[in-house]
N, C-alpha and C positions, 0 to 999 in steps of 0.2 A: 504494500500500500504506500502511496505517496505521502510524505510528511514534510513539515517545514524544516526539519533538521537534516535528515538523511537523503531527501530527494526521492526519486523513483527507484526504490531498492527492493530486493527480494528477500524474504525471510524463510523460504522453503519452496514447496511446489505451488505454482500459481494456479488460478482457476482455469486457465486455458490449457494447462499441460496435459490433463487426462484425455481431453477431446483430440488434441493434436497428435498425441502418441497413438491413440486407438483409431484415428481416422473418422470418428463419428462427428455428427453435426454439433455446432455450438453457436450461440448467439448471445450478445451482451448489449445491454442498454443502460442508460443513466438511472441511478437510484438515489440521487440526492447529493449531499455534501456533509463533510465533517470539518468544522473550523474553517470553512471556506474552500476546502480541497475536495474535488469531485470523487465520488465513489460509484461503482457500477455493480450490476447484478448479472450473472451469467446463467444460461440454461444450456444443458447438453443432454443428449439422449442416445438411444440405441441406433442401430443401423436403419436407415431410411425413415428417420423420425423428423426430417427437416420441416415438413409442413406443419406438424403438430407443434414444434418449437416456435415456429413463426407465429402460430395462432396464440400461444401462451404469451409471447413477448408483446404482440399487438394488443392483446386484452389488458395486460398490465400497463402498457403505455397509455391506452385510452382511459383507463381507470384513474390515472393520476399522473399527469405529465410533470416530471420533477426536474427535468434538465434546466440548468441555469446557464445562460450565456456567460462566457468568461468576461471579466471586467477589462475594459480597454481604457488607456489613458485618454483623458479629455483635453489635455494641454501638454505642452512641451515640458521637459524636466525643469525643476526649479533652478535658479542661477547657481546654487551651491552644489549642483550635481554635474559632473563632467563625464562625457561618454567617450570611451576609447575602444579601438577595434583590433589591436594586435593581440595575438595569442599569448604572448608574454609581455609583461609591462615593465618598461625601463624608466627609472626615476633618477634624476640628477640631484645630488645633495651638495649644496654650495653655501658655505657660511663665511661671513666677514669679508664680503666681496666689495665693500664700498670704499676702499682706500684709494682715493684719487689724489695724486701729488698736488694738483692745482688747487685743492681745497685745504691743504695743510698750512699751518702757520708756524713761524719761528719766534722765539723770544725776542722782544724788541731790542735791537742793537747788538745782538749776539751772533757770532759766527761760529761754525764748527766745520773743521776740515774732515775729509774722508779718513785720514790717518787717525785723527782723534776718535772718530766713531768706530773705526775698525778695532782700535785698541780696547775701547770700552766693551765691545762684543767679545773679544778674546778673553778679557778678564772675567766677564759674566759667564761665558761658556765654560771656562776652566772651573769656576766655583760649582757649576752644576754637574761636573764630572763628565762633560762631553769628551769623547776619546781623542778627537783631533780638532781642537778649537779653531786653529788657523784655517782649516778647510771648510768650516761651517759658517764663516762670516757671510752674511747675506750681501746681495748687490745693493749699491747706494745710488741715490739721486740728490741733486742739489735743488732746493726749493726755488721755483722761478722768481727772479728778481732779488735773490738773497745770496749770501755766502754760507748758508746753513745746510749741512748735509744730513739726509735722513735715509731710512731704509727705502729701497725702491718698491714700487707697487707691482704686485703680481696680478692685478685685476684683469688687464687685457690679455696677457699670456694664458691665464687660467680659462677665461671665457673662450679664447680661440682653441685651446686644447679640448675643452668640453664640446665645442661645436664640431671639431674634427672627429672626436670619439663617437659622437652621435651620428655623424655621417658615414663613417667607415667601419665601425666595429660593434655598434650596439644600437638597440632601439631606445629612444628617449621620448617617452610619451608625456611626461610632465616633470616639474622640478620642485624642490623644496628649498626656499631661500631662508637661511637660518639666523638672520639678524645681523646687527651692525652693518646695515645696508648702506649707511652714509657715515663716513668718518670726517672729522673727529667728533662733530657736535650735533649730528643729525640735522633735521630741518630747523632753521633758526628763526623763522618768521621775519627775516630781514635784519636781525640784530647785528649781523656781521657785515651789513652793507651789500649783501648778495641775495638776489631774489631766489626763493625756494623753487619756483617754476624752472629756472635755469639749472639749479642744482639737481633737481629730479631728472631733467633731460640729460645732463652731463654724466651723471653717475648711474642712473637706473635704466636709461633708454639707449643713449648713443653707443656704449660699449657692446650692446647686444644686437645692434641693428642687422648685422649680417645673419646672425642666428635666427632672429625673429622674422626676417624677410624670407628666409629659406623654410622656416617652420612656423607660419603665422598663427597656427592654433595652439602652439606651445604656451603653457602657463606655469609660472612659479607660484605655489602656495607659500605665502610669506609670513614671517613673524618679525617682531622688532627685537633689538638687542639693547644693551646698556648705552651704547653710543647714540642710538636712535632716540633715546630718552634724554639725552644730555642737557639740552637747552631749556625745554619747557614741555608742559602737557600739550600746548597748542602746536608745537613743532612735531611731537610724536603723532598727534591726531592728523595733522596735515599730511605726514608721510603715509599713514595708514589709509587715508582717504584717496591719496594719489594711487597707491597700489591697488585699492579696490576698484578704481575707475579705469585703470589701464588694461587694455585687452590681453596683455601677456603676463599679468599678475592677478593673483586672487588673495584678498585679505578682508574677510567679512567680520571686521571687528578686531579687537586686541587679542581675543581668544575665540575660537570657533571650531566647527566641524565641517569638513568638506568631503563629500562622497564622489568617488570616481567609479563610474560604471564601466566594467571591462569584461571581455569574454572569459576571463578566469574567475570572475565574481566581483563583487563590490569591494573597493578599497576605501576605507575611511581614514582620513587624516585628521588628527586631533591636534590643533595648534594652541599652545599655551604661551602666555607672556611671563617668562621666568623673572624678568626684572621687576614687574609688578608683584609677583609672588614673593620674591626676596625682600621687597620693601615693607612687607607686613609682618616680618618675623625678625628675631635677633640673629645676626650673622657675626660670629666671632672673627677677629682679625689677628690670627696667630702669626708668629715669626718662625722661620726655619733656621736651624743651626747649620754650621758649615758642613756637617756630615749628613745633612738631609733629614734630620729629626725635627719634630714639631715642638715648638716652645709655646704652649698655651698660656695665655695671660688674660687680664680682664678687659683688654681693648676690644671694641666692637666696631663693625663697619657701619658708617652712617651714610644712607642714601639721601638723595635730594628730597625734601619734604613734599614737593608737588607730586612726586610719583606715589608716595604713601597715601596722600589725601585722595588721589584719583583711584588708587587700587581699593581702598577700604570702602569706597562708595559703590563698588561693583560687587557682583556675586562672588562667593568664595570659589576660587578656581579649582581647588582640590576636590571639593564636593561636586562641582560641575563636571570635572573630568571623570570622576567615579561614575556619576550618573550617565554620562554620555557613553562611556565604554561599556557599561553593563547593558545599556539599551541597544547598542549597535548589533546588527545581525550581519556585519560585513565579514567577508572571508579573511581579509587582512586589516589589521588595526595598527596604524602607525602614529605614534605620538612624537611631536616635534616641539622643541623649545630652544631658546638661545643658549642657556647655560647647561653644561654637561653634568652628569651624575658622578663622573670620575674624571680626574685631572692629573695628567702626568707632568705638566710643566712646573708645578708647585705654586704658581701664582693664583690659582683659582680653587684650590682644594677645599677651603673652608666653605665656600658657597656650595660646592658639590656635595659636601657632607650634609649640609642642611637640606638640600633638595632630595637627597636619598631618603632622609627621614620622612619628608613630606610625600614623596611620590612613589617610592617602591611599594608601599602597601596598596596603592591604586594600580600601578602598572603590572605588577606580577600576576594578579588574577586574570587580567583582561586584555593586556596589550601584547603585540607581537614583537615590537622593537621600539627603542627610544633613540632619537637622533638629535644632535645638538651641534653648535659651533663654539664661539667664544674663545676657547683656546686656539691659537693660530697654529694648530697641529693637525695631523691626520692620525686617527686612532681607532682601533677595533677592540672592544672588550666584551666579556661575558660576566653577568651578575647572577649568582645563584639566587633562586627564589625560595629556597628552603626557609621555613619560618614565617614567610609572608603569605603563603597560600597552600592549600592542599592540592589544588588543581587549577590550571595546568602546572605541572612540576617542571623541573629542569632549570634552564638559565634564560635570562633576558638579554638579548643582544643589545649592545650599546655602541653607537657610532659617534665619533667626533669628526666633523668636517668643517674646520674653521680656518683653512689655509688658502682661501681664494683671493686674498689681498695682501696679507702680512705674514711674516714668519716668526715663530717663537721656538725656543729650544726645549727639548725634554730635559727635565732635571733628573739625571740618571740616579743620583744618590737618593733623592726623595722617592722616585718611582720604585727603586729596589726595596726600600723600607715599606712603602705602601703595599707592594705585592706580598711581602713577608708577613705583614701585620693585619691584613684584611682578609679573613677567611670568606670564601664565597665569591671573591673577586679574582678574575683572571684577565690580564692584559695580553691579548693575542698578538697585537702589532701596534706599534706607536712610533711615529717619526716626527721630529721637529726640524726647524730650519729648512722648510720645504714649502713650495707652492703646489696647490693641487685641489682636487675635489674627489667625491666618491660617487660611484654609480651603483644603484640597487636594482637588481633584476628579479622580478617576482613571477612565479608560475603558480599552478594550483595550490601546491602545498610546500614548495621549496623556494628559497631565496639565495641569491648570490650577491655578495658585496665585493665590489672591485674598487680598490684604492688606486687612484691615478695621480701622478705628479707631472709637472712640466719644468724643464730646466731653468736655471737662473739666468740663462742667456736671453730670456724673453722670446724664444723662438715659437712658443706655443706647441711644441712637440708633445706627443703623448707617450708617457712612460708608465706602464702597468707595474705597480709596486707589490701588490698583495691581493689575494683572493680568499674569501671566506664564505662558506656555505652553511645555512642553517634551515631548520624546518619550521613551518608555521606553528605557533604555540597554541593559538585559540582554536576552538572547535566549531565555529560557525561555518556554514556552507553556502551562503547566498552569493 
């Protein structure tokens, strides 16, 4: 019998089997429905009983016509439902892509040479236990009109690499834009003397023009990051409204659910605003010792008050996420946010610890994967769900894709201590001082994560770094 969970499946010998095997006549007609799903009644008899069976079926049908026409949609899908047609679904994961050199500023009257910046990187990388600090120094650029040297932007090379990968090597049906979409201060409402309309065009549209013109129906489901919130609520809302209005982006509020209808089943994306979430809780601000250990003390992180005021006036995101995940009947359930649950660079680990406490009790029972940016690294982790839920068991995949604009080093000393001291956590692959993105390929019940980098020479070449496969955790079948 057909049901909402298992579909049209067989639990043994069907009603048509005996007649088919014997070669005798059989006739089936509608017999009503159960919970909206149609059921039938079958008659079969002995040899040459065809006429009698037809009489029985006709009499029953005339006595009470119970067939119900199948419901058909009366309108097009809602705006938050996207329809895809490929048998496998490819998703581009791109975080922290909004680093445009032309929008960076230097301290007034201060110059910095490439050699000074190079040495500061060597010193920092050495403290983090990077094996060859000299080789890991990133490329540099001088800010226009200044003598101030900064890290070069990987935005254009990464977008070019993603476009090439989608053309030549993989299906790319939609994307996930993981926050910090505009550096350094988000939309400013003109406070820096530069109109946001041009900022949006320069950072969110122009770099993607070739990609979007080749694939005009491609959309990024977007979230905001801490830099997007940097100036004001008005600036963050202006960016969200721009992303909601542009044909190649989707952002139905600061947190939302988006359904993608595909031949492998529905894929639901649950987008949360982790900057808002962190603004409503206490986040410690510990220090690291030189050997990578954590020095906990009383200092806490203070976020801008306008974020907290905005967040507490909205629904509780954790409760909202739990309700949305539990109500979803999607085959794949993907949760995205800006901040990761695990951090290997050492600069974000306290935020990650707080988010684990808030989100793992919600993610483990009902989500297939959590994806974030924030750290300018590329990382693949697994988190044990033991203790958080009885079913589904196993591990929760966790992806960090935050290297689409800037680079940050892995703190090898800290990462080693974290792996040793955190049972249930496994870092499968992590790389810093790298530009790149992640591709997620979904089939019915399996997923493949492919980590892709592009060289520091800004060529936009595609370099496949790592591949990871996992099975769908949740049991929904639609």
